[in-house]
C-alpha positions as CSV (number, residue, x, y, z in Angstrom):
1,M,61.4,103.1,90.6
2,E,61.2,106.3,92.2
3,T,63.8,105.5,95.0
4,Y,65.9,104.5,93.0
5,R,66.0,107.7,90.9
6,K,66.2,109.7,94.3
7,V,69.3,107.6,95.3
8,S,70.8,108.1,91.6
9,I,70.5,111.6,91.9
10,L,71.8,112.0,95.8
11,A,74.8,109.8,94.3
12,L,75.6,112.2,91.2
13,A,75.3,115.1,93.4
14,I,77.7,113.9,95.6
15,L,80.2,113.5,92.7
16,I,79.2,116.5,91.2
17,S,80.4,118.2,94.6
18,G,83.2,116.4,94.8
19,C,84.4,115.3,98.6
20,N,83.3,119.0,100.2
21,L,80.2,117.3,101.5
22,L,82.0,114.3,102.9
23,P,84.8,114.0,105.6
24,D,88.4,114.4,104.5
25,N,89.8,111.3,106.6
26,F,89.7,108.3,105.2
27,D,87.3,105.5,107.7
28,N,88.4,102.2,107.3
29,Q,85.6,100.9,109.2
30,E,83.2,102.4,107.1
31,F,85.0,101.6,103.9
32,G,84.9,98.0,104.9
33,Y,81.2,98.1,105.4
34,L,80.5,99.5,102.5
35,A,82.4,97.3,100.1
36,E,80.7,94.4,102.0
37,L,77.6,95.6,101.4
38,H,78.6,96.3,97.9
39,V,79.7,92.6,97.4
40,S,76.6,91.3,99.5
41,A,74.3,93.2,96.7
42,T,75.6,91.7,94.2
43,A,73.4,89.4,92.1
44,T,73.7,85.6,92.8
45,P,72.2,82.5,90.9
46,T,69.2,83.1,93.9
47,P,68.7,86.8,93.8
48,C,65.7,86.9,95.9
49,D,67.5,84.1,99.0
50,A,66.2,85.5,102.2
51,G,69.4,84.8,104.1
52,E,71.0,87.1,101.4
53,L,68.6,89.8,101.4
54,K,68.6,89.9,105.5
55,E,72.4,90.4,105.5
56,I,72.2,93.4,102.7
57,H,69.6,94.9,104.8
58,R,71.6,94.2,108.1
59,L,75.0,95.9,106.4
60,A,72.7,98.8,105.5
61,S,71.5,99.1,108.8
62,V,75.1,99.0,110.4
63,L,76.3,102.0,107.8
64,T,73.2,104.0,108.8
65,T,73.4,103.7,112.4
66,Y,77.0,104.1,112.2
67,S,77.2,107.4,110.1
68,E,74.5,108.9,112.4
69,H,76.9,108.7,115.2
70,T,80.3,109.7,113.2
71,L,79.4,111.0,109.9
72,N,78.1,114.0,108.7
73,S,74.3,114.5,107.7
74,N,74.7,114.0,103.6
75,T,76.8,110.6,104.3
76,T,73.9,109.5,106.5
77,K,71.2,110.3,104.0
78,I,73.2,108.2,101.5
79,Y,73.3,105.7,103.9
80,S,69.0,105.9,104.7
81,E,68.3,105.7,101.4
82,I,70.3,102.2,100.9
83,Q,68.8,101.1,103.7
84,S,65.4,102.0,102.5
85,L,66.1,99.9,99.0
86,A,67.0,97.2,101.4
87,G,64.1,97.4,103.4
88,E,61.8,97.4,100.3
89,L,63.5,94.3,99.0
90,L,63.6,92.6,102.1
91,V,59.9,92.9,103.3
92,R,58.3,92.9,99.7
93,E,56.1,89.2,99.5
94,S,57.1,86.6,96.8
95,P,59.5,89.4,95.0
96,S,60.1,88.1,91.1
97,I,63.8,87.5,90.4
98,I,63.7,90.6,88.2
99,Y,62.4,93.1,91.2
100,C,65.3,91.3,93.2
101,K,67.9,91.8,90.3
102,M,66.9,95.3,90.1
103,K,66.8,96.5,93.8
104,R,70.2,94.9,94.5
105,K,71.5,96.5,91.1
106,S,70.4,100.0,92.6
107,I,72.1,99.1,95.8
108,R,75.2,97.9,93.8
109,D,75.5,101.0,91.7
110,V,74.9,103.7,94.6
111,T,77.7,101.7,96.9
112,D,79.9,101.5,94.0
113,T,79.9,105.5,93.4
114,A,80.3,105.6,97.4
115,L,83.4,103.3,97.2
116,S,84.8,105.3,94.4
117,V,84.1,109.0,96.1
118,F,85.0,107.8,99.5
119,G,88.5,105.8,98.4
120,T,89.8,109.5,97.4
121,R,89.8,110.7,100.9
122,I,92.8,111.6,102.8
123,K,94.4,108.2,104.5
124,K,95.9,109.1,107.6
């Protein structure tokens, strides 16, 4: 729950400050991975499915690595927090369905906010 609070606060800070912390140009590669992660985090009838959790973690790792080499540190922090949530979900032994749903919802909420903010970037 503590991680969820941190991610929520970070996402809110970005919304309040606007896009000044983020690059001005739209990055379709980043946006595509973010959209994939958002869709993958959507709860399914089997929210604790190991294959789905691995895919969520993989996409979060791709975004983190991508941002470390192309974007600013604020964006990297967002993706690192998402990767942390995905990692917690992946390594949890025998997680309950409720736990999986809550973690996936946390990831979905943060990615939804990021998609909204990043979608307003200037498209060239």
